[in-house]
TORTOR-396792 format. One record per residue (C-alpha): residue number from 1; z, y, x. Coordinates in steps of 0.2 Angstrom, whole numbers, plus 5000, padded with zeros to 4 digits. Each point is the difference from the previous one (the first is absolute). Layout:
BEGIN
{NUM, {Z, Y, X}}
...
//
This chain:
BEGIN
{1, {4699, 5308, 4563}}
{2, {5005, 4986, 4988}}
{3, {4997, 5001, 4982}}
{4, {5015, 5009, 4994}}
{5, {4998, 5001, 4981}}
{6, {4990, 4984, 4995}}
{7, {4997, 4983, 5007}}
{8, {4991, 4985, 4991}}
{9, {5014, 4988, 5006}}
{10, {4987, 4987, 5002}}
{11, {5007, 4994, 5016}}
{12, {5017, 4997, 4992}}
{13, {4993, 4991, 4985}}
{14, {4990, 4989, 5010}}
{15, {5013, 4996, 5014}}
{16, {5005, 4982, 5001}}
{17, {5018, 4995, 5005}}
{18, {5001, 4985, 5011}}
{19, {5016, 4991, 5003}}
{20, {5009, 5005, 5016}}
{21, {5001, 4982, 5005}}
{22, {4983, 4994, 4995}}
{23, {5000, 4982, 4994}}
{24, {5017, 4997, 5009}}
{25, {5010, 4984, 4998}}
{26, {5016, 5002, 4990}}
{27, {5010, 4999, 5016}}
{28, {4991, 5014, 5008}}
{29, {5002, 5011, 4985}}
{30, {5019, 4996, 5000}}
{31, {5001, 5005, 5019}}
{32, {4989, 5016, 4998}}
{33, {5011, 5007, 4986}}
{34, {5016, 4993, 5007}}
{35, {5005, 4992, 4983}}
{36, {5016, 4992, 5007}}
{37, {5007, 5016, 5006}}
{38, {4995, 5009, 4984}}
{39, {5008, 4987, 4989}}
{40, {5016, 5000, 5010}}
{41, {5001, 5019, 4998}}
{42, {4998, 4999, 4981}}
{43, {5013, 4985, 4998}}
{44, {5013, 5008, 5012}}
{45, {4999, 5017, 4991}}
{46, {5001, 4992, 4983}}
{47, {4985, 5010, 4993}}
{48, {4993, 4995, 4983}}
{49, {4986, 5013, 5000}}
{50, {4990, 5003, 5016}}
{51, {4984, 5011, 5002}}
{52, {4987, 4994, 5012}}
{53, {4989, 5014, 5008}}
{54, {4984, 4996, 5007}}
{55, {4986, 5011, 5008}}
{56, {4983, 4999, 4994}}
{57, {4994, 4988, 5013}}
{58, {5013, 4987, 4996}}
{59, {5000, 5001, 4981}}
{60, {4989, 4985, 4999}}
{61, {5015, 4989, 5005}}
{62, {5012, 5009, 4989}}
{63, {5000, 4988, 4985}}
{64, {5002, 4985, 5011}}
{65, {5014, 5007, 5010}}
{66, {5009, 5006, 4984}}
{67, {4999, 4983, 4992}}
{68, {5007, 4991, 5016}}
{69, {5014, 5013, 5001}}
{70, {5005, 4997, 4982}}
{71, {5000, 4981, 5002}}
{72, {5010, 5002, 5016}}
{73, {5013, 5012, 4994}}
{74, {5000, 5000, 4981}}
{75, {4999, 5019, 4999}}
{76, {4987, 5010, 4991}}
{77, {4987, 5007, 5011}}
{78, {4990, 5016, 4996}}
{79, {4984, 5005, 5009}}
{80, {4998, 5019, 5004}}
{81, {4981, 5000, 4998}}
{82, {4998, 5019, 5005}}
{83, {5011, 5010, 5010}}
{84, {5004, 5018, 4995}}
{85, {4998, 5006, 5018}}
{86, {4996, 4992, 5017}}
{87, {5001, 4981, 5000}}
{88, {5010, 5001, 5016}}
{89, {5015, 5007, 4991}}
{90, {5011, 4990, 4988}}
{91, {4996, 5005, 4982}}
{92, {5018, 5001, 4993}}
{93, {4994, 5010, 4985}}
{94, {4988, 4986, 4994}}
{95, {5013, 4987, 5004}}
{96, {5013, 5009, 4989}}
{97, {4988, 5000, 4985}}
{98, {5002, 4982, 4998}}
{99, {5019, 5000, 5005}}
{100, {4997, 4991, 5016}}
{101, {5016, 4997, 5011}}
{102, {4991, 4999, 5016}}
{103, {4982, 5002, 5008}}
{104, {4990, 4988, 5011}}
{105, {4988, 5011, 5009}}
{106, {4985, 4991, 5007}}
{107, {4988, 5006, 5013}}
{108, {5000, 5015, 5012}}
{109, {5015, 5011, 4998}}
{110, {5006, 5017, 5007}}
{111, {5018, 4994, 5000}}
{112, {5007, 5016, 4992}}
{113, {5018, 4997, 4994}}
{114, {5001, 4998, 4981}}
{115, {5012, 5008, 4988}}
{116, {5006, 4988, 4987}}
{117, {4993, 4982, 5000}}
{118, {5002, 4986, 5013}}
{119, {4983, 4997, 5008}}
{120, {4994, 4985, 5011}}
{121, {4984, 5004, 5010}}
{122, {4988, 4986, 5002}}
{123, {4987, 5006, 5012}}
{124, {4988, 4986, 5000}}
{125, {4998, 4991, 5016}}
{126, {4982, 5005, 5006}}
{127, {4994, 4989, 5015}}
{128, {5001, 5007, 5017}}
{129, {4993, 4992, 5016}}
{130, {5015, 5003, 5011}}
{131, {4992, 4994, 5016}}
{132, {4985, 5012, 4998}}
{133, {5012, 5014, 4996}}
{134, {5010, 4997, 5015}}
{135, {4984, 4999, 5010}}
{136, {4995, 5017, 4993}}
{137, {5017, 5007, 5005}}
{138, {4998, 4995, 5018}}
{139, {4983, 5008, 5001}}
{140, {5006, 5016, 4993}}
{141, {5016, 5000, 5011}}
{142, {4996, 4992, 5017}}
{143, {5016, 5007, 5008}}
{144, {5014, 4988, 4997}}
{145, {5013, 5014, 5000}}
{146, {4992, 5010, 4986}}
{147, {5012, 5007, 4987}}
{148, {4993, 4995, 4983}}
{149, {5007, 5000, 4982}}
{150, {4991, 4987, 4989}}
{151, {4998, 5004, 4982}}
{152, {4991, 4990, 4987}}
{153, {4994, 5000, 4982}}
{154, {5012, 4992, 4988}}
{155, {4988, 4986, 4996}}
{156, {5000, 4994, 5019}}
{157, {5019, 5002, 5002}}
{158, {5002, 4981, 4999}}
{159, {4991, 4997, 5016}}
{160, {5009, 5013, 5011}}
{161, {5013, 4988, 5005}}
{162, {4987, 4988, 5008}}
{163, {4991, 5015, 5008}}
{164, {5017, 5006, 5007}}
{165, {5003, 4983, 5008}}
{166, {4983, 5001, 5009}}
{167, {5001, 5018, 5007}}
{168, {5018, 5003, 5004}}
{169, {5001, 4989, 5015}}
{170, {4985, 5010, 5007}}
{171, {5005, 5017, 4995}}
{172, {5018, 5004, 5002}}
{173, {4999, 5017, 4992}}
{174, {4992, 4996, 4984}}
{175, {5009, 5003, 4984}}
{176, {4996, 4992, 4983}}
{177, {5004, 5009, 4984}}
{178, {5009, 4992, 4986}}
{179, {4997, 5002, 4981}}
{180, {5014, 5008, 4990}}
{181, {4999, 4999, 4981}}
{182, {5010, 5015, 4993}}
{183, {5012, 5011, 5010}}
{184, {5008, 4991, 5015}}
{185, {5019, 5000, 4999}}
{186, {5010, 5011, 5012}}
{187, {4994, 5015, 5010}}
{188, {4986, 4999, 5013}}
{189, {5006, 4998, 5018}}
{190, {4993, 5011, 5014}}
{191, {4982, 4995, 5004}}
{192, {4998, 4991, 4983}}
{193, {4984, 5003, 4990}}
{194, {5000, 4997, 4981}}
{195, {4984, 5005, 4992}}
{196, {4988, 4993, 4987}}
{197, {5011, 4985, 4998}}
{198, {4999, 4996, 5018}}
{199, {5015, 4999, 5012}}
{200, {5000, 4999, 5019}}
{201, {5011, 5006, 5015}}
{202, {4993, 5010, 5014}}
{203, {5009, 4998, 5016}}
{204, {4991, 5012, 5012}}
{205, {5009, 5016, 5005}}
{206, {4986, 5011, 4995}}
{207, {4999, 4993, 4983}}
{208, {4985, 4994, 4990}}
{209, {4987, 5011, 5008}}
{210, {5000, 4988, 5015}}
{211, {4993, 4986, 4989}}
{212, {4983, 4995, 4994}}
{213, {4998, 4993, 4983}}
{214, {4991, 4984, 4996}}
{215, {4996, 4997, 4981}}
{216, {4995, 4983, 4993}}
{217, {4990, 5003, 4984}}
{218, {4984, 5008, 4993}}
{219, {4996, 5019, 5000}}
{220, {5008, 5008, 4985}}
{221, {5013, 5012, 4994}}
{222, {5015, 4991, 5008}}
{223, {4992, 5003, 5018}}
{224, {4995, 5018, 4996}}
{225, {5018, 5004, 4995}}
{226, {5007, 4991, 5016}}
{227, {4988, 5010, 5011}}
{228, {5004, 5017, 4992}}
{229, {5019, 4997, 5001}}
{230, {5000, 4993, 5018}}
{231, {4986, 5011, 5005}}
{232, {5007, 5001, 5018}}
{233, {4997, 4982, 5003}}
{234, {4983, 4992, 5004}}
{235, {4995, 4987, 4987}}
{236, {4990, 4984, 5001}}
{237, {4997, 4987, 4987}}
{238, {4994, 4982, 4997}}
{239, {4990, 4997, 4984}}
{240, {5004, 4982, 4994}}
{241, {4984, 4999, 4989}}
{242, {4988, 5004, 5014}}
{243, {5011, 4993, 5014}}
{244, {4997, 5016, 5011}}
{245, {5012, 5011, 5009}}
{246, {4997, 5019, 5003}}
{247, {5008, 5016, 5006}}
{248, {5001, 5011, 4985}}
{249, {4989, 5015, 5002}}
{250, {5006, 5010, 4985}}
{251, {5001, 5018, 5005}}
{252, {5018, 5003, 4995}}
{253, {4999, 5018, 5005}}
{254, {4985, 5003, 4989}}
{255, {5009, 4991, 4986}}
{256, {5015, 5011, 5002}}
{257, {4989, 5016, 5001}}
{258, {4994, 4995, 4983}}
{259, {5017, 4998, 4993}}
{260, {5006, 5016, 5007}}
{261, {4985, 5009, 4992}}
{262, {5007, 4993, 4983}}
{263, {5017, 5008, 5005}}
{264, {4991, 5016, 5001}}
{265, {4992, 4997, 4983}}
{266, {5017, 4997, 4993}}
{267, {5007, 5016, 5007}}
{268, {4986, 5010, 4991}}
{269, {5003, 4991, 4983}}
{270, {5009, 5008, 4986}}
{271, {5000, 4986, 4988}}
{272, {5004, 4982, 5006}}
{273, {4999, 4984, 4990}}
{274, {5013, 4987, 5005}}
{275, {4992, 4983, 4997}}
{276, {5011, 4985, 4996}}
{277, {4993, 4986, 5010}}
{278, {5014, 4988, 4999}}
{279, {5014, 4996, 4988}}
{280, {5008, 4985, 5010}}
{281, {5004, 5007, 5017}}
{282, {5018, 5005, 5002}}
{283, {5003, 5019, 5001}}
{284, {4984, 5006, 4991}}
{285, {5010, 5010, 4987}}
{286, {5010, 5008, 5014}}
{287, {4984, 5005, 5009}}
{288, {4992, 5007, 4984}}
{289, {5015, 5011, 4997}}
{290, {4999, 5005, 5019}}
{291, {4982, 5005, 4999}}
{292, {5002, 5010, 4984}}
{293, {5015, 5010, 5008}}
{294, {4990, 5003, 5016}}
{295, {4985, 5006, 4990}}
{296, {5011, 5011, 4989}}
{297, {5008, 5008, 5015}}
{298, {4983, 5003, 5008}}
{299, {4994, 5009, 4985}}
{300, {4987, 4987, 4994}}
{301, {4998, 4993, 4983}}
{302, {5001, 4981, 4998}}
{303, {4996, 4987, 4987}}
{304, {5005, 4982, 5001}}
{305, {4985, 4988, 4995}}
{306, {5000, 4982, 4997}}
{307, {4982, 4994, 5001}}
{308, {5002, 4982, 5006}}
{309, {4987, 4997, 5014}}
{310, {4993, 5017, 5004}}
{311, {4981, 5002, 5001}}
{312, {4988, 5016, 5000}}
{313, {4997, 4999, 4982}}
{314, {5018, 5000, 4995}}
{315, {5005, 5014, 5011}}
{316, {4985, 5011, 4996}}
{317, {5008, 5002, 4983}}
{318, {5013, 5012, 5008}}
{319, {4989, 5015, 5005}}
{320, {5015, 5011, 5002}}
{321, {5008, 4989, 5013}}
{322, {4996, 5006, 5018}}
{323, {5007, 4985, 5009}}
{324, {5008, 4984, 4996}}
{325, {5014, 4991, 5009}}
{326, {5001, 4981, 4998}}
{327, {5017, 4991, 4999}}
{328, {4996, 4982, 5004}}
{329, {5005, 4987, 5012}}
{330, {4997, 5002, 5019}}
{331, {4983, 4990, 4999}}
{332, {4993, 5009, 4985}}
{333, {5005, 5018, 5005}}
{334, {4986, 5003, 5011}}
{335, {4987, 5002, 4987}}
{336, {4982, 5005, 5005}}
{337, {4997, 5015, 4989}}
{338, {4983, 5004, 5007}}
{339, {4992, 4996, 4983}}
{340, {5013, 5009, 4990}}
{341, {4997, 5018, 4995}}
{342, {5017, 5005, 5006}}
{343, {5009, 4993, 5015}}
{344, {5014, 4987, 4999}}
{345, {5015, 5002, 5012}}
{346, {5015, 4990, 5004}}
{347, {5018, 5006, 4997}}
{348, {5002, 5002, 5019}}
{349, {4985, 5011, 5001}}
{350, {5007, 5011, 4985}}
{351, {5016, 5002, 5009}}
{352, {4991, 5006, 5016}}
{353, {4991, 5013, 4988}}
{354, {5015, 5006, 4990}}
{355, {5016, 4997, 5011}}
{356, {5000, 5013, 5014}}
{357, {5014, 4991, 5009}}
{358, {4989, 4984, 5002}}
{359, {4988, 5001, 5015}}
{360, {4986, 4989, 5006}}
{361, {5007, 4989, 5014}}
{362, {4986, 4988, 5002}}
{363, {5008, 4986, 4990}}
{364, {4992, 4996, 4983}}
{365, {5010, 4993, 4986}}
{366, {4993, 4990, 4985}}
{367, {5016, 4994, 4992}}
{368, {5006, 5013, 4988}}
{369, {5018, 4993, 5002}}
{370, {5001, 5007, 5017}}
{371, {5000, 5018, 4993}}
{372, {5015, 4997, 4988}}
{373, {5017, 5007, 5004}}
{374, {5010, 4988, 5011}}
{375, {4983, 4993, 5007}}
{376, {4995, 5000, 5019}}
{377, {4987, 5014, 4997}}
{378, {5008, 5011, 4987}}
{379, {5000, 5019, 5003}}
{380, {5010, 5012, 4989}}
{381, {4992, 5015, 4992}}
{382, {5004, 5016, 5009}}
{383, {5009, 5014, 4990}}
{384, {4988, 5011, 4989}}
{385, {4993, 5016, 5008}}
{386, {4997, 5016, 4990}}
{387, {4982, 5003, 4997}}
{388, {5001, 5017, 5009}}
{389, {5006, 4991, 5016}}
{390, {4988, 4985, 4999}}
{391, {4988, 4998, 5015}}
{392, {4982, 5000, 4993}}
{393, {4988, 4986, 5005}}
{394, {4981, 4999, 5000}}
{395, {4991, 4985, 4993}}
{396, {4990, 4991, 5012}}
{397, {4988, 4995, 4986}}
{398, {4997, 5015, 4989}}
{399, {5006, 5014, 5013}}
{400, {5011, 5007, 4986}}
{401, {5018, 5006, 5003}}
{402, {5014, 4989, 4992}}
{403, {5019, 5001, 4999}}
{404, {5009, 4985, 5008}}
{405, {5018, 5004, 4994}}
{406, {5011, 4990, 4989}}
{407, {5006, 5006, 4983}}
{408, {5017, 4999, 4994}}
{409, {5003, 4984, 4990}}
{410, {4999, 5002, 4981}}
{411, {5016, 5003, 4991}}
{412, {5007, 4986, 4989}}
{413, {5001, 5012, 4985}}
{414, {4991, 4996, 4984}}
{415, {4983, 5008, 4997}}
{416, {5000, 5017, 4991}}
{417, {4998, 5000, 4981}}
{418, {4981, 5005, 5001}}
{419, {4997, 4982, 5006}}
{420, {5002, 4994, 4982}}
{421, {4988, 5005, 4985}}
{422, {4996, 4994, 4983}}
{423, {4988, 4986, 5000}}
{424, {4994, 5000, 4981}}
{425, {5005, 5007, 4983}}
{426, {5015, 4987, 4999}}
{427, {5008, 5011, 5013}}
{428, {5002, 4986, 5012}}
{429, {5003, 5006, 5018}}
{430, {4989, 4994, 5015}}
{431, {5003, 5004, 5018}}
{432, {4986, 5010, 5008}}
{433, {4994, 4991, 5016}}
{434, {4990, 5010, 5013}}
{435, {4989, 4984, 5002}}
{436, {4997, 4998, 4982}}
{437, {4997, 5019, 4998}}
{438, {4987, 4999, 5013}}
{439, {4992, 4984, 4992}}
{440, {4998, 5010, 4984}}
{441, {4990, 5013, 5008}}
{442, {4987, 4988, 5006}}
{443, {4984, 4998, 4991}}
{444, {5000, 4981, 5002}}
{445, {5016, 4991, 4999}}
{446, {4995, 4982, 4999}}
{447, {4998, 4989, 4985}}
{448, {5007, 5007, 4984}}
{449, {5004, 4990, 4984}}
{450, {4994, 5014, 4988}}
{451, {5010, 4993, 4986}}
{452, {4993, 5004, 4983}}
{453, {4984, 5008, 5008}}
{454, {4990, 4985, 5002}}
{455, {4991, 4994, 4984}}
{456, {5003, 4982, 4994}}
{457, {4986, 4988, 5001}}
{458, {4998, 4981, 4997}}
{459, {5001, 4988, 5014}}
{460, {4983, 4995, 5008}}
{461, {4995, 4988, 5013}}
{462, {5002, 5006, 5017}}
{463, {4991, 4996, 5016}}
{464, {5002, 4983, 5008}}
{465, {5001, 4994, 5018}}
{466, {5008, 5008, 5015}}
{467, {4999, 5018, 5006}}
{468, {4988, 4997, 5014}}
{469, {4987, 4991, 4988}}
{470, {5002, 5001, 4981}}
{471, {4989, 4988, 4990}}
{472, {4989, 5014, 4992}}
{473, {4996, 5008, 5017}}
{474, {4987, 4988, 5005}}
{475, {4996, 4995, 5018}}
{476, {4991, 5016, 5005}}
{477, {5008, 5008, 5016}}
//
């Protein structure tokens, strides 16, 4: 198990950031970051303040890119050095801190639609050997009538046109997906798939299940999300870094069994922590309210927690929480919680646990917007059932009986007068919160100021150095 409460951080402190385009000529840097297209976006929009968001691996080029953009557009450029959540999501919160009017997002992206600011995605044109990729495709699919949908990582999207020109004459039933930044206009036509910022049209009568999937990119969260969502389609991939193609052998059924186990844990939970994993994806406030209502109707207590990027040390502070649900983009929702003390589930898994009307159909959803009212996978909550008429259920984990009925929604009346009490001798009123009352009963409540209880002392010289090696500690191991 990973060290949950302490880490020397030596690897982070000693990590060296290298430019993404090492020792690249000026022309190559302009091409990699598409300076002309980015400058045209800023000038055409009339933006005077623009935020540039880079992932960690591209920060070495950030200063040079910002300087060239300011010279080309005359606008002020602000670098977002650290993202609040995942780097694939547009950090609108950090951009609004400097009053930015638009965001230039560099590097890999989940393509989740944003709420407020105009965004231009610059993926970075990673090199792809199109000839070797086409050769690997022919090896994996020797039958020329094969029905295949080609997906790609966003950093290789620039080369998909050339790959399409090589393969389409040989494979008449091949389909290439298109990247769509934001919500596509108009409703989807029959047979059209719109997921993960990809859009393609399936013409087969039986639908997508008659197709195989070919992914161009390295193994990662994007490929895992694709395989779980389209779990009825066989997958293969081509890794441009190694130049090798392979049939994906990830046991999707085993992965789904693990996720369904987490659903059972969510059914047993009494206290649920809702982790805010994004503030930039459109609809996140609506799904937060939806989850709170769902948990209230299911008779579970819920707390909304904003912890930035979750890790075992942060979430271990909330001992009373039985399970966490992460509201994040489609790529970051599938958090591996094996090192966490309590499981972390997705909004879809929580719906499976708490909404009796939703049944497991074999289709897995990672985009929380599909659960909202009016979306393709929304399921209304059934009417409340009296406790006396509720059908008991047995937990598959603990073996205990549990009720699976929904309670009546809470009334909109004001809380009773007993929720108010005198706070101090000035007769000021304070509202009594159940969470605050429980916190007061704990023996340890975190760091306390203890104003007036700490004796005053003169300032003294403290320790020097960094936490992993103070100067007075010597060199002994």
